Residue, then its C-alpha position, 0 to 999 in steps of 0.5 A: m121167845s121162840t113161837f114154838k116154845s110159846r105155843l107149847q106154853n100156851d097149850l100147857t096153860e089151856s090143858i091145865r085149865a081143862r084139867d087134862e092131866l095127861r096133856s099137861s104133864t106131857l107138855r110140862l116134861t117137854l118144856t122142862a127139857v127145853t129149859n134144861e137145854e137153854v141153861a146147858g153150857k156156859e151161858a143161858r140162851e134162847l133156843s130157835d124154833g128148830e132147836v125146840l122141834k129137835i127136843v120135841v122129836r127127841e122126847a117123842k122118841k123117848r116115849r116110843e122106846a119106853a112104850e116098847a120097853f114096858d111092852q117087853g116088861n109085860r107092863p101094858e098100863q105104862a106102855a099105854r100111857e107112854r104111847a098116849e104121851g107120844e101121840i100128844l107130842a106127835e101133834y107138834l111134829p111135822k107130818q111124817i112122810d109115807d113109805a112110798e115117798l120115803k122109798s122114792i127119795v131113797a131110790a133117787a138118791i141111790a141112782e143120783l150117787g150111782v152107788s151100791g152095796p152096804s158100804a154106801m150106807g153113809q153116803v146115801m144117808k148124807a144125801v137123803r137126810p136134808k131132803i127128809g128132815d124131821r119128817a121121818e125118823g133116822g131108824r126108818i130111813a136107815a132101814e129103807i136104805k139098807g133094804q134098797l142097797g141089799s145089805 
């Protein structure tokens, strides 16, 4: 079993014992997503820590998008719960890079590639993504690249 998945399961057990309903339901939903991914496809398989992390990133993004949707739908209680669940999941994500570091990585990649204009967006994204990994969301990276390419 991946160490990341067992950490999630141990934290779930602790939150159930502590009667922390929000944390336990959030972790339960996340572990369900992990299990669903494990049994998807032709045969069941064990996920690596990296694959489990991708699922946690995806679940956190779902919470963020749901909170925005609830805000637009004028349902602040649900939006607050989604944000709280997102904060719990954020504890399991790698530390996000700050805007200054993101800006410098993108600027270095643009200079290294010697490109300009909106048509270079894909090239720059391809060069930047491995350097940043899961420490910044794709939309945030894309916005920074667009800004620097002047599109």
